[in-house]
C-alpha positions in Angstrom: 0.0 0.0 -0.1 1.3 3.5 -1.0 1.2 6.7 1.0 -2.3 8.3 1.1 -3.7 11.3 -0.4 -6.8 12.9 0.8 -8.9 14.8 -1.5 -11.6 17.0 0.0 -14.6 18.0 -2.3 -17.8 19.6 -1.9 -19.7 17.7 -4.6 -19.0 14.4 -6.4 -17.6 15.8 -9.6 -15.3 18.6 -8.0 -12.3 16.3 -7.7 -12.6 15.3 -11.3 -12.8 18.8 -12.7 -10.1 20.1 -10.4 -7.5 17.5 -10.6 -8.7 14.3 -12.3 -5.6 14.1 -14.3 -3.2 14.5 -11.3 -5.3 11.9 -9.3 -4.8 9.5 -12.3 -1.2 10.1 -12.3 -0.7 9.7 -8.5 -2.8 6.5 -8.5 -0.7 5.1 -11.4 2.6 5.4 -9.5 1.2 3.8 -6.4 -0.4 6.4 -4.2 -3.6 5.6 -2.4 -6.2 8.3 -3.2 -9.1 8.7 -1.1 -11.9 11.3 -1.7 -14.1 12.9 0.8 -17.3 14.3 -0.6 -19.1 16.6 1.8 -22.6 16.5 -0.2 -22.9 12.7 -1.2 -24.1 9.8 0.7 -22.8 6.3 0.2 -26.3 4.9 0.4 -27.9 7.6 -1.8 -30.5 8.5 1.1 -30.5 12.2 0.6 -31.8 14.6 -2.1 -29.5 16.6 -4.2 -30.3 20.0 -5.8 -28.0 19.6 -8.7 -30.4 18.1 -11.3 -31.3 19.8 -14.6 -34.7 17.9 -15.2 -37.8 17.8 -12.8 -38.2 14.0 -13.4 -34.8 13.3 -11.8 -35.7 14.9 -8.5 -36.5 11.3 -7.0 -33.7 9.5 -8.4 -30.8 12.1 -8.8 -29.1 11.0 -5.5 -28.5 7.5 -6.7 -27.8 8.8 -10.2 -25.0 10.8 -8.9 -23.7 8.0 -6.5 -23.5 5.6 -9.3 -21.6 8.4 -11.6 -19.2 8.9 -8.8 -18.2 5.2 -8.5 -17.8 5.0 -12.0 -15.5 8.1 -12.2 -13.5 6.6 -9.1 -12.8 3.5 -11.1 -11.6 5.3 -14.2 -9.4 7.6 -12.3 -8.0 5.0 -9.8 -9.4 6.5 -6.7 -9.3 3.8 -4.0 -12.0 5.0 -1.7 -14.8 7.7 -1.4 -16.3 8.6 1.6 -19.4 10.6 1.7 -20.5 13.1 4.5 -24.3 13.2 3.5 -24.6 17.0 3.9 -27.1 19.0 1.9 -25.9 20.8 -1.3 -25.7 24.4 -0.5 -25.7 23.5 3.2 -22.0 22.6 4.1 -21.2 24.8 7.0 -18.0 25.3 9.1 -19.4 24.5 12.3 -17.9 22.5 15.4 -19.6 19.1 14.4 -18.3 19.0 10.9 -14.8 20.4 11.6 -14.3 17.5 14.2 -15.6 15.3 11.5 -12.7 16.5 9.2 -10.1 16.3 11.9 -11.1 12.8 12.7 -10.9 11.7 9.0 -7.3 13.2 8.7 -6.2 11.3 11.9 -7.7 7.9 10.7 -6.2 8.1 7.3 -2.9 9.9 8.0 -2.2 11.4 4.5 1.1 12.6 3.5 -1.0 15.4 1.5 -4.4 17.0 1.3 -6.1 18.6 -1.8 -9.1 20.8 -1.1 -11.1 23.7 -2.9 -9.7 27.2 -3.5 -10.7 29.5 -0.8 -12.1 32.0 -3.3 -14.3 30.0 -5.2 -17.8 31.5 -5.7 -19.5 28.4 -4.6 -20.5 28.4 -0.7 -19.8 24.7 -0.3 -16.5 25.1 -2.0 -15.4 27.8 0.3 -16.7 26.0 3.4 -14.8 22.8 2.4 -11.6 24.9 1.8 -11.7 26.5 5.4 -12.6 23.3 7.0 -9.9 21.1 5.6 -7.2 23.8 5.9 -7.9 24.4 9.5 -8.5 20.8 10.4 -5.1 20.1 9.0 -3.7 22.1 11.9 -6.0 20.9 14.5 -5.5 17.3 13.6 -1.6 17.8 14.4 -2.3 19.1 17.9 -2.4 17.1 21.0 -5.9 17.7 21.8 -9.4 16.0 21.0 -8.0 12.5 22.0 -11.1 10.7 21.3 -10.9 11.7 17.6 -7.5 9.8 17.2 -3.9 10.1 17.4 -2.4 13.6 16.3 -1.2 13.6 12.8 0.7 16.3 10.9 0.0 16.2 7.2 3.0 17.4 5.5 1.2 19.6 2.6 -1.9 20.9 1.7 -2.8 22.1 -1.9 -5.8 24.2 -3.3 -7.1 23.1 -6.7 -9.1 25.1 -9.2 -12.6 24.2 -10.3 -14.2 27.3 -12.0 -12.1 29.9 -10.5 -8.6 29.8 -11.9 -5.6 31.2 -9.8 -4.0 34.0 -10.9 -0.4 33.0 -9.7 -0.3 29.0 -9.2 2.5 27.5 -7.3 2.6 24.1 -9.1 1.6 23.0 -12.5 1.4 19.3 -13.2 1.6 17.7 -16.7 -1.4 15.6 -17.3 -1.0 15.0 -21.1 -0.8 11.2 -20.4 -3.8 11.2 -18.1 -6.1 13.8 -19.8 -8.0 11.2 -21.5 -9.0 9.5 -18.0 -9.9 13.1 -16.7 -12.1 13.6 -19.5 -13.8 10.2 -19.4 -14.4 10.4 -15.7 -16.2 13.7 -16.3 -18.2 12.2 -19.1 -19.5 9.6 -16.3 -21.2 12.4 -14.6 -23.8 12.3 -17.3 -26.4 14.1 -15.0 -24.0 17.0 -14.6 -23.4 17.7 -18.2 -26.7 19.5 -18.3 -26.2 21.3 -15.1 -22.8 22.4 -16.5 -23.2 23.2 -20.1 -20.0 23.4 -21.9 -17.8 22.0 -19.0 -16.0 19.4 -21.2 -14.9 22.2 -23.3 -14.0 24.2 -20.2 -12.1 21.4 -18.8 -10.1 21.0 -22.0 -9.4 24.7 -22.5 -8.2 25.1 -18.9 -6.0 22.2 -19.4 -4.5 23.6 -22.3 -4.0 27.0 -20.8 -2.2 25.4 -17.7 -0.1 23.3 -20.2 1.0 26.3 -22.0 2.7 27.6 -18.8 5.0 24.7 -18.7 5.3 23.8 -22.4 3.1 20.8 -22.5 -0.3 19.9 -24.0 -2.4 19.5 -20.8 -1.9 20.5 -17.1 -3.4 21.3 -14.0 -2.7 24.0 -11.6 -2.3 24.0 -7.7 -1.6 26.6 -4.9 0.3 25.9 -1.7 -1.5 26.6 1.7 0.7 29.0 4.0 -1.2 28.3 7.2 1.4 25.8 8.3 4.7 24.9 6.6 4.9 22.5 4.0 7.3 20.0 5.3 9.8 19.0 2.8 7.3 17.2 0.4 8.0 16.8 -3.5 4.7 15.1 -4.1 3.7 17.6 -7.2 7.0 17.2 -8.9 5.8 14.5 -11.3 
């Protein structure tokens, strides 16, 4: 079993849009990638507002569950954990914060990826704040009932629909871009919710690739809340 990577995302397609190509690369070279999706339930027993057709109202949760599991298989995601929160209802409260601390301590990752803190989606911003602060709290010798302290060496923000002005890392995904696109196509229900998303994904990947002289790439931004402890994860 390789080192673990935790990816925090609000919705079940966010990690694919943001870093699907990098996830596929990491999985191929032996990292164990685990995705935590806040607005997703492993049983489908909740209702999602992200549907484009009224007739999908009663079935969208199970549709999105099945889509996510198919995308996981394509990208090589080892496990997806759903927190079952309501869409547009993710809040940085005490209970959710401690759930995230517990997850970090349980899985003891070498790196965390989470949403960009300036994203316009309220769920994305909440997840960003939760993951970044929980990385710090998980390392402290407190909350003993949530597990043993663990210092995650690095945390990186990823882009969804708000590109960074000055990314700190750009990763070549030319060889895995086809997996990113195939995984996004698995989210069939969301292609109507996000018209043009496949073109956007390709356009941004090309723009990021231009920065480092490759065909396709993904960009990331370092967190500065805590030091990044000597990790060279994104030198792929």
